[in-house]
Wavefront OBJ file of the C-alpha trace (Angstrom):
o trace
v 22.236 -30.284 16.410
v 18.763 -28.977 17.230
v 16.463 -28.056 14.387
v 15.895 -24.309 14.484
v 14.423 -21.699 12.235
v 14.834 -17.960 11.993
v 12.134 -15.631 13.220
v 11.749 -11.986 12.396
v 12.349 -9.322 14.971
v 9.226 -7.345 15.607
v 7.371 -7.840 18.867
v 3.637 -7.865 18.259
v 0.721 -6.854 20.420
v -0.521 -9.449 22.886
v -4.037 -9.008 21.513
v -2.819 -10.480 18.281
v -1.777 -13.598 20.137
v 1.717 -13.677 18.703
v 4.660 -15.294 20.412
v 5.937 -13.304 23.353
v 9.342 -14.846 22.800
v 9.910 -12.960 19.533
v 13.268 -11.257 19.756
v 14.314 -7.801 18.676
v 17.247 -9.340 16.824
v 16.334 -11.048 13.538
v 19.260 -13.447 13.963
v 17.712 -14.926 17.107
v 16.409 -18.458 16.813
v 14.029 -20.618 18.773
v 13.982 -24.340 19.279
v 11.733 -25.960 16.679
v 10.468 -28.500 19.191
v 9.239 -25.715 21.462
v 7.798 -23.813 18.519
v 5.374 -26.636 17.740
v 4.666 -28.042 21.176
v 1.060 -26.860 21.540
v -1.822 -25.421 19.570
v -0.984 -21.879 20.670
v 2.722 -22.155 19.883
v 1.900 -23.676 16.506
v -0.371 -20.737 15.714
v 2.173 -18.213 16.947
v 4.981 -19.631 14.837
v 3.009 -20.188 11.640
v 0.058 -17.812 11.240
v 1.162 -15.264 13.813
v 4.697 -15.125 12.519
v 3.542 -13.828 9.142
v 2.198 -10.605 10.600
v 5.705 -9.591 11.600
v 6.226 -8.760 7.927
v 3.322 -6.358 7.376
v 5.287 -3.387 8.693
v 8.985 -2.714 8.486
v 12.046 -1.223 10.127
v 14.411 -1.105 7.157
v 14.286 0.091 3.564
v 12.129 -2.001 1.206
v 10.464 -3.856 4.101
v 6.800 -3.575 4.996
v 3.748 -2.668 2.956
v 4.011 0.959 4.054
v 5.974 3.138 6.451
v 9.547 2.627 5.234
v 11.484 3.905 2.221
v 12.256 2.384 -1.179
v 9.561 -0.274 -1.063
v 5.977 -1.053 -2.029
v 4.606 2.337 -0.986
v 7.245 4.430 -2.750
v 6.934 2.445 -5.972
v 3.181 3.064 -5.949
v 3.229 6.748 -4.974
v 6.443 8.500 -5.976
v 6.122 7.090 -9.500
v 2.953 9.110 -10.102
v 1.584 12.624 -10.531
v 0.591 12.654 -6.846
v 3.846 13.434 -5.044
v 7.547 13.872 -5.672
v 10.918 14.107 -3.916
v 12.886 16.765 -5.820
v 16.621 17.275 -5.459
v 17.193 19.984 -2.867
v 20.863 20.911 -3.236
v 22.906 18.234 -1.519
v 19.767 16.452 -0.355
v 17.679 13.820 -2.101
v 19.876 13.037 -5.084
v 20.938 9.593 -3.851
v 22.255 8.521 -7.231
v 19.120 9.826 -8.922
v 16.898 7.189 -7.304
v 13.988 9.459 -6.320
v 13.989 11.293 -9.637
v 14.104 7.972 -11.514
v 10.907 6.977 -9.735
v 9.091 10.103 -10.825
v 10.487 10.083 -14.378
v 9.985 6.310 -14.856
v 13.684 5.862 -15.649
v 14.198 2.972 -13.257
v 16.243 -0.039 -14.390
v 16.472 -3.732 -13.605
v 19.690 -3.118 -11.670
v 18.057 -0.883 -9.047
v 18.871 -2.365 -5.658
v 15.628 -1.153 -4.082
v 13.589 -2.941 -6.733
v 15.501 -6.140 -6.042
v 15.064 -5.715 -2.287
v 11.317 -5.149 -2.647
v 11.015 -8.286 -4.786
v 12.960 -10.250 -2.166
v 10.799 -8.899 0.661
v 7.540 -9.911 -1.021
v 8.764 -13.351 -2.042
v 10.306 -13.975 1.358
v 6.851 -13.559 2.878
v 5.281 -15.784 0.212
v 7.822 -18.523 0.926
v 7.142 -18.185 4.659
v 3.449 -18.683 3.917
v 4.235 -21.883 2.021
v 6.263 -23.149 4.967
v 3.514 -22.196 7.414
v 1.011 -24.314 5.476
v 3.379 -27.290 5.640
v 3.972 -26.819 9.364
v 0.247 -26.607 10.046
v -0.345 -29.808 8.096
v 2.562 -31.641 9.741
v 1.320 -30.743 13.224
v -2.431 -30.750 12.692
v -2.802 -33.299 15.497
v -2.322 -30.335 17.857
v -5.343 -28.593 16.383
v -9.048 -29.157 16.164
v -10.477 -29.498 12.664
v -11.943 -26.020 12.994
v -8.593 -24.524 14.023
v -6.712 -26.242 11.219
v -9.220 -25.039 8.628
v -9.270 -21.470 9.944
v -5.493 -21.151 10.317
v -4.794 -22.614 6.887
v -7.357 -20.282 5.329
v -5.749 -17.260 6.962
v -2.296 -18.197 5.677
v -3.649 -18.722 2.159
v -5.369 -15.331 2.271
v -2.191 -13.687 3.516
v -0.172 -15.326 0.744
v -2.720 -14.264 -1.881
v -2.515 -10.678 -0.664
v 1.268 -10.666 -1.041
v 0.956 -12.269 -4.457
v -1.395 -9.447 -5.412
v 1.171 -6.810 -4.440
v 3.835 -8.709 -6.401
v 1.689 -9.248 -9.500
v 0.582 -5.621 -9.452
v 4.198 -4.468 -9.593
v 5.751 -6.973 -12.020
v 3.008 -8.659 -14.063
v 4.362 -12.045 -15.134
v 5.853 -13.555 -11.978
v 6.790 -17.007 -10.672
v 3.882 -18.688 -8.922
v 5.520 -20.597 -6.078
v 2.933 -22.369 -3.932
v 4.961 -25.271 -2.562
v 8.093 -25.536 -0.433
v 9.351 -28.005 -3.036
v 9.525 -25.242 -5.635
v 12.532 -22.945 -5.892
v 12.660 -19.414 -7.228
v 15.894 -20.363 -8.972
v 14.222 -22.671 -11.480
v 10.465 -22.069 -11.567
v 9.150 -20.401 -14.716
v 7.015 -17.275 -14.733
v 3.264 -17.576 -14.867
v 1.193 -15.350 -17.092
v -0.271 -12.396 -15.247
v -3.780 -13.604 -16.058
v -3.030 -17.007 -14.516
v -1.641 -15.449 -11.353
v -4.670 -13.170 -11.220
v -7.054 -16.125 -11.436
v -5.058 -17.996 -8.797
v -5.299 -15.054 -6.403
v -9.021 -14.622 -7.049
v -9.742 -18.301 -6.509
v -7.643 -18.504 -3.350
v -9.402 -15.522 -1.836
v -12.846 -16.727 -2.881
v -12.175 -20.205 -1.490
v -10.997 -19.011 1.929
v -13.352 -16.042 2.308
v -16.194 -17.990 4.004
v -13.691 -19.703 6.313
v -12.385 -16.486 7.860
v -13.867 -14.598 10.823
v -16.229 -11.711 10.133
v -14.410 -9.524 12.659
v -13.301 -5.994 11.813
v -9.527 -6.229 11.600
v -8.871 -2.595 12.521
v -10.537 -2.854 15.940
v -8.611 -4.109 18.994
v -9.572 -7.750 19.488
v -8.091 -11.177 18.852
v -8.305 -10.291 15.143
v -6.591 -6.894 15.400
v -4.375 -6.367 12.370
v -5.205 -9.757 10.870
v -6.627 -10.770 7.497
v -10.305 -11.356 8.224
v -13.201 -11.880 5.829
v -13.833 -8.133 5.211
v -10.156 -7.649 4.320
v -10.509 -10.393 1.719
v -13.705 -8.828 0.362
v -11.827 -5.553 -0.115
v -9.099 -7.367 -2.037
v -11.656 -9.174 -4.187
v -13.329 -5.868 -5.034
v -9.956 -4.374 -5.958
v -9.067 -7.385 -8.112
v -12.390 -7.243 -9.957
v -12.116 -3.505 -10.579
v -8.674 -4.021 -12.137
v -9.696 -7.026 -14.236
v -8.854 -5.319 -17.540
v -5.309 -4.750 -16.270
v -4.608 -8.038 -14.522
v -6.154 -10.276 -17.197
v -3.914 -8.679 -19.839
v -0.789 -10.740 -20.564
v 0.671 -8.331 -23.106
v 0.294 -4.802 -21.811
v 2.447 -3.404 -24.647
v -0.028 -3.998 -27.457
v -3.282 -2.222 -28.198
v -5.498 -5.187 -27.355
v -6.844 -5.234 -23.808
v -9.516 -7.309 -22.060
v -12.819 -5.697 -21.176
v -14.388 -5.793 -17.753
v -17.784 -5.990 -19.428
v -16.803 -9.241 -21.133
v -15.304 -10.846 -18.037
v -16.996 -13.911 -16.596
v -16.272 -14.182 -12.882
v -17.864 -16.860 -10.722
v -19.051 -15.126 -7.559
v -20.747 -17.360 -5.012
v -22.356 -19.467 -7.733
v -23.332 -16.593 -10.016
v -21.657 -15.460 -13.231
v -20.797 -11.760 -13.169
v -18.794 -9.348 -15.244
v -15.911 -7.546 -13.542
v -17.947 -4.507 -12.543
v -20.780 -6.592 -11.096
v -18.251 -8.604 -9.088
v -16.651 -5.444 -7.735
v -20.048 -4.040 -6.755
v -20.956 -7.327 -5.057
v -17.922 -7.290 -2.777
v -18.318 -3.593 -2.042
v -21.941 -4.246 -1.080
v -20.790 -6.924 1.353
v -18.543 -4.406 3.095
v -21.435 -1.978 3.375
v -23.546 -4.767 4.868
v -20.760 -5.425 7.370
v -21.408 -2.022 8.903
v -18.400 -0.078 7.668
v -19.251 3.615 7.518
v -17.564 6.897 6.706
v -16.387 8.673 9.827
v -18.098 12.038 10.254
v -14.633 13.495 10.807
v -12.368 12.249 8.022
v -9.230 13.142 9.991
v -10.181 10.722 12.781
v -9.121 7.842 10.529
v -5.531 9.067 10.812
v -5.432 10.309 14.393
v -2.891 9.130 16.942
v -5.519 6.809 18.400
v -7.456 5.664 15.333
v -8.293 2.151 16.548
v -12.019 2.893 16.792
v -12.508 4.038 13.191
v -15.679 2.744 11.513
v -14.003 3.331 8.154
v -10.586 1.677 8.300
v -10.670 -1.932 7.097
v -7.049 -3.105 7.267
v -4.232 -1.352 9.083
v -0.672 -1.886 10.205
v -1.066 -1.797 13.992
v 1.290 0.702 15.588
v 2.287 1.137 19.218
v 5.539 2.885 20.030
v 6.028 0.931 23.244
v 5.393 -2.510 21.741
v 6.347 -2.424 18.061
v 9.555 -1.729 16.199
v 7.685 -0.889 12.985
v 8.244 2.604 11.646
v 6.115 5.215 9.909
v 8.572 7.493 8.145
v 6.289 9.277 5.684
v 5.631 12.365 7.834
v 9.256 12.422 8.978
v 10.446 12.422 5.359
v 8.208 15.293 4.256
v 8.565 18.043 6.870
v 11.186 20.805 6.810
v 13.912 20.458 9.435
v 12.636 23.435 11.410
v 9.121 22.016 11.269
v 10.363 18.790 12.809
v 12.175 20.660 15.560
v 8.998 22.584 16.366
v 7.010 19.390 16.984
v 9.832 17.648 18.834
v 11.026 15.291 16.111
v 13.635 15.185 13.385
v 12.692 15.670 9.726
v 14.218 15.189 6.283
v 12.608 17.921 4.142
v 11.814 15.764 1.144
v 8.403 14.647 -0.133
v 5.868 17.179 -1.361
v 2.793 17.413 -3.555
v 3.185 17.829 -7.304
v 1.800 20.833 -9.123
v -0.891 18.574 -10.583
v -2.065 17.679 -7.095
v -1.954 21.296 -5.927
v -4.126 22.364 -8.855
v -6.545 19.452 -8.376
v -7.344 20.611 -4.855
v -7.967 24.133 -6.179
v -5.221 25.865 -4.213
v -5.396 29.663 -4.645
v -8.850 29.443 -6.217
v -12.368 30.075 -4.988
v -13.124 26.348 -5.196
v -10.485 25.071 -2.761
v -11.327 21.565 -1.586
v -11.730 21.337 2.189
v -9.411 18.322 2.302
v -6.488 20.526 1.278
v -6.113 21.730 4.847
v -6.452 18.170 6.166
v -3.846 16.671 3.848
v -1.127 19.347 3.585
v 1.036 21.833 5.401
v 1.282 24.915 3.212
v 1.976 28.657 3.298
v 3.020 29.981 6.729
v 3.320 27.070 9.139
v 2.247 27.328 12.745
v 2.744 24.889 15.601
v 0.765 25.495 18.782
v -0.341 28.790 17.259
v 3.203 30.063 16.728
v 5.181 30.555 13.543
v 8.392 28.574 13.105
v 11.636 30.601 12.970
v 14.317 29.666 10.432
v 18.022 29.714 11.200
v 18.733 32.294 8.503
v 15.940 34.576 9.647
v 12.271 34.772 8.831
v 9.686 32.075 9.443
v 8.882 28.781 7.740
v 6.665 29.137 4.685
v 5.921 26.286 2.275
v 5.358 27.298 -1.359
v 3.061 24.748 -3.059
v 3.413 26.257 -6.552
v 7.219 26.241 -6.691
v 7.772 22.540 -7.439
v 8.697 23.370 -11.015
v 11.492 20.846 -11.567
v 12.808 17.542 -10.291
v 15.942 19.501 -9.342
v 15.371 22.558 -7.149
v 19.050 23.146 -6.408
v 19.088 26.570 -8.066
v 15.617 27.605 -6.992
v 15.208 30.286 -4.310
v 12.698 27.848 -2.804
v 15.155 24.966 -2.647
v 14.205 24.069 0.946
v 10.617 25.299 1.043
v 9.030 24.396 -2.299
v 6.029 22.131 -2.094
v 3.033 21.419 0.129
v 3.997 18.802 2.715
v 2.278 15.699 4.055
v -0.130 16.359 6.914
v -2.777 13.632 6.663
v -1.752 11.797 9.833
v -1.933 13.546 13.178
v 1.537 14.073 14.624
v 2.207 11.920 17.670
v 3.976 14.445 19.875
v 5.157 11.624 22.130
v 6.519 9.372 19.388
v 9.887 7.667 19.708
v 12.838 7.466 17.323
v 12.554 10.970 15.832
v 8.813 10.511 15.367
v 9.058 7.302 13.353
v 7.693 5.027 16.094
v 4.209 6.401 16.689
v 0.769 5.256 17.803
v -1.158 6.038 14.594
v -2.144 2.773 12.927
v -1.095 2.945 9.261
v -4.175 2.725 7.045
v -3.904 0.268 4.139
v -7.562 -0.367 3.182
v -10.399 2.080 3.882
v -14.159 2.187 3.306
v -13.929 5.495 1.433
v -12.019 3.538 -1.214
v -14.843 0.988 -1.264
v -17.386 3.698 -2.084
v -15.184 5.082 -4.843
v -14.561 1.603 -6.259
v -18.293 0.941 -6.304
v -19.028 4.303 -7.915
v -16.495 3.574 -10.659
v -17.745 0.025 -11.218
v -21.338 1.239 -11.464
v -20.418 3.856 -14.055
v -18.336 1.383 -16.067
v -21.336 -0.975 -15.975
v -23.624 1.704 -17.402
v -25.289 2.656 -14.122
v -25.096 5.639 -11.773
v -22.389 5.987 -9.146
v -23.694 9.353 -7.970
v -24.796 8.289 -4.481
v -21.382 6.915 -3.537
v -19.490 9.870 -4.989
v -21.822 12.266 -3.196
v -21.240 10.463 0.101
v -17.505 11.067 -0.193
v -17.822 14.716 -1.160
v -20.650 15.662 1.171
v -18.778 14.181 4.146
v -16.176 16.950 3.753
v -18.696 19.661 2.901
v -18.042 19.733 -0.837
v -20.830 20.039 -3.436
v -21.869 17.260 -5.781
v -20.067 16.595 -9.032
v -21.393 14.432 -11.865
v -20.288 10.841 -11.311
v -18.248 10.480 -14.483
v -15.130 8.330 -14.713
v -13.000 11.467 -14.950
v -14.527 12.976 -11.817
v -14.215 9.719 -9.889
v -10.496 9.601 -10.696
v -10.162 13.221 -9.577
v -11.933 12.327 -6.361
v -9.682 9.334 -5.767
v -6.618 11.597 -5.882
v -7.995 13.915 -3.206
v -9.735 11.413 -0.953
v -6.921 8.843 -1.013
v -3.968 11.236 -1.131
v -0.838 9.813 0.555
v -2.423 6.338 0.854
v -0.501 4.566 -1.920
v -3.194 3.991 -4.575
v -2.310 6.475 -7.308
v -0.192 4.179 -9.517
v -2.903 1.517 -9.462
v -5.514 4.103 -10.426
v -3.520 5.698 -13.240
v -2.743 2.322 -14.808
v -6.413 1.316 -14.729
v -7.320 4.602 -16.428
v -4.567 4.257 -19.037
v -2.724 7.365 -17.822
v 0.324 6.065 -15.956
v 2.504 5.961 -19.062
v 1.388 9.380 -20.334
v 3.176 12.698 -19.805
v 1.898 14.525 -16.732
v 2.804 17.363 -14.425
v 6.516 18.045 -15.081
v 7.192 14.481 -16.322
v 7.648 13.933 -20.065
v 6.618 10.676 -21.678
v 9.611 8.424 -22.294
v 10.554 7.160 -25.720
v 8.417 4.099 -26.513
v 6.477 4.542 -23.250
v 3.225 4.881 -25.174
v 3.374 1.094 -25.501
v 2.637 0.799 -21.790
v 5.801 -1.068 -20.850
v 6.367 1.047 -17.720
v 3.033 -0.042 -16.244
v 5.005 -2.913 -14.733
v 8.515 -2.754 -13.338
v 11.498 -4.641 -14.754
v 12.271 -8.017 -13.239
v 15.379 -7.385 -11.087
v 18.578 -8.324 -12.908
v 19.790 -10.371 -9.943
v 16.617 -12.462 -10.123
v 17.157 -13.146 -13.817
v 20.789 -14.074 -13.155
v 19.655 -16.753 -10.697
v 16.866 -18.153 -12.877
v 17.621 -18.615 -16.559
v 14.040 -19.685 -17.310
v 12.663 -16.247 -16.490
v 12.234 -13.536 -19.111
v 12.547 -9.792 -18.686
v 9.355 -7.776 -19.073
v 8.958 -6.209 -22.514
v 10.599 -2.824 -22.983
v 13.357 -3.388 -20.438
v 16.905 -4.613 -20.890
l 1 2 3 4 5 6 7 8 9 10 11 12 13 14 15 16 17 18 19 20 21 22 23 24 25 26 27 28 29 30 31 32 33 34 35 36 37 38 39 40 41 42 43 44 45 46 47 48 49 50 51 52 53 54 55 56 57 58 59 60 61 62 63 64 65 66 67 68 69 70 71 72 73 74 75 76 77 78 79 80 81 82 83 84 85 86 87 88 89 90 91 92 93 94 95 96 97 98 99 100 101 102 103 104 105 106 107 108 109 110 111 112 113 114 115 116 117 118 119 120 121 122 123 124 125 126 127 128 129 130 131 132 133 134 135 136 137 138 139 140 141 142 143 144 145 146 147 148 149 150 151 152 153 154 155 156 157 158 159 160 161 162 163 164 165 166 167 168 169 170 171 172 173 174 175 176 177 178 179 180 181 182 183 184 185 186 187 188 189 190 191 192 193 194 195 196 197 198 199 200 201 202 203 204 205 206 207 208 209 210 211 212 213 214 215 216 217 218 219 220 221 222 223 224 225 226 227 228 229 230 231 232 233 234 235 236 237 238 239 240 241 242 243 244 245 246 247 248 249 250 251 252 253 254 255 256 257 258 259 260 261 262 263 264 265 266 267 268 269 270 271 272 273 274 275 276 277 278 279 280 281 282 283 284 285 286 287 288 289 290 291 292 293 294 295 296 297 298 299 300 301 302 303 304 305 306 307 308 309 310 311 312 313 314 315 316 317 318 319 320 321 322 323 324 325 326 327 328 329 330 331 332 333 334 335 336 337 338 339 340 341 342 343 344 345 346 347 348 349 350 351 352 353 354 355 356 357 358 359 360 361 362 363 364 365 366 367 368 369 370 371 372 373 374 375 376 377 378 379 380 381 382 383 384 385 386 387 388 389 390 391 392 393 394 395 396 397 398 399 400 401 402 403 404 405 406 407 408 409 410 411 412 413 414 415 416 417 418 419 420 421 422 423 424 425 426 427 428 429 430 431 432 433 434 435 436 437 438 439 440 441 442 443 444 445 446 447 448 449 450 451 452 453 454 455 456 457 458 459 460 461 462 463 464 465 466 467 468 469 470 471 472 473 474 475 476 477 478 479 480 481 482 483 484 485 486 487 488 489 490 491 492 493 494 495 496 497 498 499 500 501 502 503 504 505 506 507 508 509 510 511 512 513 514 515 516 517 518 519 520 521 522 523 524 525 526 527 528 529 530 531 532 533 534 535 536 537 538 539 540 541
């Protein structure tokens, strides 16, 4: 019998240099001998293979673009957006309401599937490192070093997503380890592992801008790692805390982080990595909406994206599809599901129906009377489509007169009018990391370090024609909601500010939630059943 191994099913862009033989059926297999017959095939089936997992085609797969996965657990659990019950739509066993209300449990299948997705990629990284080592005779020393560094960076990134969601997790860094018997590592230990891995490989990676079409398009390059290092430093007080249910928390001021031979506190380290991204030439686009246009590959602001091309990729971007009213979808030539909308807290933050309306409101939302190509959208029962931003007054709108039309809807990405698959296969690259976030991270770190973050906050606000606001921590958090709306950062921000477990919008605080136990998710019950050495996170059964 020939030795074979499974490969995932998404055909990648030729610019990325991935194997052209990748099938559209995940059950397809290739001959292992052919997979490692040359330097290029070795790259394609180790490093290149990993990038097939960045996006997704099914629930709980991909870092963004699909349902019930990383993005939903970091957005729909917050005061940013919500999927209310709309009659017979969007109940789904209470799943979407559980996200918003923080009433998830360890038996939730989507939580288990998301865990499996992230660890599947981590295990593939471990195997890729072994395969590179076993076949290094095919590579030059420079190639072996660069490819190994890229895999380690990719693995560290996926460990960051996993740690951010669950806290104390198994640290599996060898193919000889099994998730069925390895014990959990403390969150602080995993955090230090991720930091060290990224710091070690950072100088070994290319300086190329990952969002621009080139051989490095969509790949983890040195600037992508610098963004992650800045994010890790900014969240030091969260990630270095091994018991998030007590009242004792680490301080970023007291942190000692070794950064390129210098000892820095967490805020200084964050500022350092943000400064490196500024030095790399990343800049705010004059037109903020250009970062999310159908053809956004030339953005000077986007740092790491999921490359999208409807003729080459199977990856899906379902966020717009999920939000629009059915008639709205018909008007733009796609289907729609009439689900996601902004919370009242978000609507009020933008200043809707006030004299101080933020200019980004019109960029980020469909609201009031909707027009497509200058025309209103007729409804089947008569009248025209009107969205009512202020009518999201409950998680269950079944008995509301605005059952189908309550809520401002997602607009941030330009609609690809030529998209495939009901609009889910489009040409807009999905933005994961962006320079606007870098400026806001640096502003926050400066303020937390006792300095002024005014210049960076002003840059964000002045770009969209808004006046200055004092660069306080409160105002920076307010700005992060508006600037990064729909981008999947709100849970991370609220936890760092100590607000995720508080009552907000129409969500009451749960019993015992003041302890902070909901700032991480429960370890999936199926995972605990397979590994008796693992312990459930505090506060969960």
